[in-house]
C-alpha angles and dihedrals in degrees: 000000000000115000115252110252118240112280096186134012143176120208122195109219120197110250095359140079115278118269110237124184142159143182098258107106119227127257137059116338130203118235120202135180108243123195119194110219111175139351109235116225129210116279123182126205132199092225130045110267090217104046108006097242120131111294106235107151132065114243128210115218109229103013114281093246090061092051100271127147135212104285109155143347133263133174118277094249096054092042094051096036095060093042089055100042113031116003095073088061089050091053092048091049090047093049096043091241133164110208137213092012119188128187129203138182141155090258094072131035115244132357122303127206135220137186121271114313116224114218114216135169136223123219087258089059093250116141127238124199124195134172115249095203140356130331141190110288089236093064093085089054090050091051092048090059090070102219108077134172111215120196121189142164119230122218108274105249095208092054097046090048089052089052090054091046088058092049091048092049093049089049088056089052090052089055105039106009125249103333121227132204137064101303093053091043090053092049092047089050090057090049093046090052088061093048092048096049113112095216140005093261089059097059105120125232111263117217089193094053093049090051093059121108107233123184124182123209118211122208129027116358117273090221134012091219119102096227128019127173104233144170130221119204113226134175089259092050140273118336116205118217147128130271110221119206090341092286114070126056115201121187119233090220130062131210095218112208137137105318115223114208115236115250113274134204134053127313120218127200134179114230131192108207119203133206113305116258121205121223147153128237108250098179141356136189122243095026112235123231114274091250094052124095119242115233117228123203119252 
């Protein structure tokens, strides 16, 4: 299983105040009263809950990279299709990651690429970017030039909502079995359109997915269980849903309207990089295994 990236970190800087940052974005946040109702247990079916073919592969709910565990079975095509087309965007959204980043400056000819950039925020609402993995050796030279053009891709909202729709639907199957009737047929049709796409760019916009209520909890997980039936209290009354990996609430109902596709394409931003400052990592959450390397911000 892939290690969880750092969510929060404190860096001691020589002769300066520590640099503290975390993954919760700045600005107004919504608070909601959440009631945990029932922990949902694994339930395995002979046929795939999505398409009806023989269920042959174990399925994590939510995806393992969010902290899910093996909760049911689907067919190989549904399992792998969602993993290839939408679940990577869900992981990037959950991790606060900017993907396929390239940097460019007058100091080096051409654009140079790094691994995913993790976007984090200081208490003063300043952003911090650091590379999760490796990068082109010329990146340091580009950063030293001062004026840098950064291009990134954001997680596709339609795709990560579809990944959550799949996890929500499978959670329903854990509770009541494979549902029948028109509402379930319409939902499965949206999921099958993902599975049947030939590439990520062909994944259709889902009105049902865009109508879900999705709430994200920051900080330590509310529950250590993979899937919990839960209820959020809203001004209009209680809203039933599932809490995934103790962090993400997804409603069981959808306000279906005119789905608006998320913006596509690349984003470019001009950065002015100052003089490098050396520091040591004082704390990180979650703590990495002893053998792992700690990532320091650039």
